[in-house]
N, C-alpha and C positions, 0 to 999 in steps of 0.2 A: 593399566587403564589405556586404550588406544586413544590417539588424539581425535577430536571431531573433525567430521570432513571439511576440508578447507582450511584448518587452523594452521596447518604447516606453510601454507601459501602467505601468511599474514605476518610472519616473524622471520628473523634471521636475515643472513646475507641474500642478495638479489640472486636468483637462479634461472636457468634457461626456462622460458614458458611463464615466467612471472610477469604481470601487469605492471608497468612502470609510468609514472605521472611526473612529467617534468614541468616546473614551474619557471617562467622567464623573469626578468627584471621587472616586467610592467603586471605580473601577477597572472598572465595567461597560461593555460594548461594546455598540455601535449601528452597524449596517452597512447602507449605501444606495447608490444608484447616482445619480451628478450628472445632474440635469436642469435645462436652463435655464428659469427662472421657475417653478420649484417651490420647496416649503418643506419643512424639517424639522420635524416637530412631536413633542414630548413632553408629559407631564403637567406638565413645568416650563418650558413656554415653546417658542418655536419660532425658527428663523431663516432667510433665504432661502439657496437652493443657489448662487445668484450671488454671495454673499459669498466663497464657496470656489473657485469656477471662475477659474483663473488666477492663485490664491495657491499659494505653496509648501508641500511637506508639512512637517508640525510646525506647522501655524498653529493657534491657539487661538481659537476663536469662542465668543460669549456667545449665550445665548438671550434672548427678551424677559423671562424670569425672572430674568436676570442669572447664569445657571449656565454655568461654564466647561466646554468640551469641547476635548480635543485630538485633531485631525484628521490621519490617518495614513492611507495606503494599507494595507488589510489584507494580512499576509504570508500565503503558502500555507498554513500550518497553521491560521490564522485562517480562512480562506476555506473550508476543506473542513469545519471544524466548524460553519459556519453556513450552509453552502449547502443548498437543497432535497435531501430525501432520498426514496429509494424503498426502499433497502436500507441497513442499516448500513454506515457508512464505515469504511475501514481508517485508524485513529487516527494521527497524525502520528509518534508514538514509533516504531510497527512500520513505516510507511512509510520513515522514515530508516534503520531498521535494513535493510530490503529494499535500498534504494538502496546501502548500503555494503556490505553482507555478500554480497549477490549480484552486487557489483561492475558496477552499471549505468555504462555509459561512453558518452560522446558518440559517436554514430554507430552505436549498438549495434542489432542486430535483435532485438526482444523480442516475444514473445507473451504475452498475459495472458488469463487465463480466470477469470470472476467479476468483471464491471466493477462491478456494485452500483450506487452514486452516482456513479462516476467520480472517487473521491478520489485512489486509487493511480494512475489514469490520467495525472492532472495532475502529479504527481510523477515519473512515469516519463517524460512527454513532455518535461518541462523538463530533464531529466538526459541523454536521448539526443540532444536538439536536432532542428533541421529535416533533418539529414543522416541521422538514424536512421529506424528503423521501429519501430511499435508497432501490433501487430495483437491487438486486444481482442474476446474473445467472451463473450457473455452470453445466457443462455437464455430471460429474460423480456424481450420486447419492451417493456414499460412501465419497466422498469429501464434498458434502453438508451437509450430516449428521455430520461429524466431525466438520465443520465450524459451524453450528448450535449450537452445544453443546458448542464450544469455546466461542461464543458471548453469550450465555445465561449464561454461568458460569462468564464470565468477569461482566456483568451488573446485575447479580443476578436474573434476570427474562427476560421475552420476552420484545424485545425492540418495542415500538410502531411504529417506523418509518421505520421498516425493514420488506422487504418483500424478500423471496428466492424462485427463481423458478429453477428447474432441466429442463436444456434444452440449445440449442444452442441460443444465442443471436439474430443472423439473422433470425431464424424461430419463435423466442417467442415474440421478442420485440414489445410492444403493448404501452408502455408510450409514452405520447406526453407533449410537453412544458418542456423538461429536460433542466437542467442548465449545468450539468456536466455529462460527460459520461468517466469512467475509463476502460481501455482494458488492461487485464493481461492475454494474451492468445498467442498462437503459430502463428496465422495468423490474426492479427487485420485488414489488408486490405480487409478481406472478408466481414467486418461488415460496412463499410463505408457508403453504401446506407441507410441501417437500421439505423445507427447513425446519418446520416445527416438529415433524416426525423423526428428523435425524438428531435433533439436539436433546442432549441430557437435561433433566430438570436444573435450573440454575445457570444452563449454558448459556452463552452470549451469542446475539446476532448483531453484526455491524454492518452498516449499508453505506457506501460512498457514491453520491449523486452529483450532478453538475448543477443542476437548476432548482430554483424555488418550487416549480411546479412537481419536479419529481420528488423533492423533499415532502411537500405537503402531501402528496397522494401516498408516499411510502408510510409517513406516520398514521395517517388516518386508516390505511389498511392494516396495520400492526394492532392498532386500538380496536378495529372491528373484528380482528381474527380472533381474540379472545384467549390466546394462550401465551401472550407476553405481559410483561408490566408497562408501565408507561415510558414510552421511549424517550430518549434524550437527543438533541440535535444541536450542533454547533459548527463553526468554521475558524480556521486559525490563519493569520497572517503574520509573515515574518518580515521584520524591517531591521537591516544592518545599521551599523553606525561608523561615521568617519572620525577617527582619532589620530590627530596629529598634534602633538603639543598641546596648546591650550584651545586649538579648534576641535571642539568636540561638540558634534552634531549628527542628527540622523541623515543617512544617505537619501539622496533624492528618488531613489529607485526602491521599490519593495516587492516581494513575492505577496501580492493580493490575493484575490479568490481564485482557488482551483477547484474546490469542490466542497460539499456539504457532508458531515459525517453525522451518522445517527446509530444509537446503541440501544437494545432492549434484551431483557432477560427472560428465558424460557420459564414459565411456570410449571407447577408439577400437575400431572393429568387430572382432570377434573376439577381444578381449582379455577375460579373466577377472579379476574383482575378487580381489586378495590376500585370503587368509583373515584374518580379524580375530584378533589374539592375546589379546584381552581375554576373561578368563573371566566367563560369565554368572554374576549372582548365584544362589545355590542356590534352586531351586524356579522360576527363571524360565521353564523348560520343563519342566514336569511330564510324568509318564507318559502322560497322556491328552491331552497337546498336539496338535491337529490342524492348527495353521498355520491363515493366514486363508483357505486355500483349502477348508477343511473335512475333508480328509483325514487321518487319523491317521497320523503318521509311527512306523513300528515298525522303523526302521533301528536296527541296534546304537549305543548311545551317544546315542540321541535323547532319552531320557528323563531324569528326575532321578537314577535308580538308576545311570547310567553315566556315561561322559565327555560333558561338555557340549558341544553341538554347536558347530563351529568357525565357522560362519557365522551 
């Protein structure tokens, strides 16, 4: 069985073309690509690339200024935070949540809209493997080009499971029998018709949005669409810890809000979603609530003065 795309670049001695991440005594990172005959330079000295070519990972090299650097291949979280950007990247903490909570599995057929700089595409491609399918859509050609270069650079070649289309998802989506759809865009509610047609029954929709307004509108649109189950929404925050002898405490800085995630499952055709049993908070749907469609709901029980709406 042949090795999965990019696997050979993740193990063994350093080779020409490999990405190397150097860590200095203060924990700062420097990432570069190995080239025969070249040298790595800092304000604290230099050393030749040839000193690392053929050496095992975990090697310590010293510059002409006698500064020690630990040499390792960058992990994917390191790579996506240091790669060239056209748009903001999906942070590793959110990418990890998407892989787990959207249940991305080997061989999955996945559609992604909003490629940005290719961060999430790298995570998705590693998860689905060469036998899966990832069709990514990006509206801006300049972002798509940067993403394509970043993905190619990470895997060392064109990934056989990846297809990149420049254009709007709702206008160009032609994939069918899709297992998962990941939306990272300003208005994911505009794509629900196209997504619903593409997903298999039981398939997963996962949306990544930045603001509470986007989150609320997307959730309400999913509920009103009628082809998905009740969506779940959350955010994650990461706090590192300082550990030095008996001084064990949380760090003063943390990775806080980056975005909200929400997921929903595609129902079988012709099935109506069960009514929610949860009672909305008082005032959640006021007398003048018009819904996201803009038409005021005047049905009995639709306002705060009557019975809260069931759905």
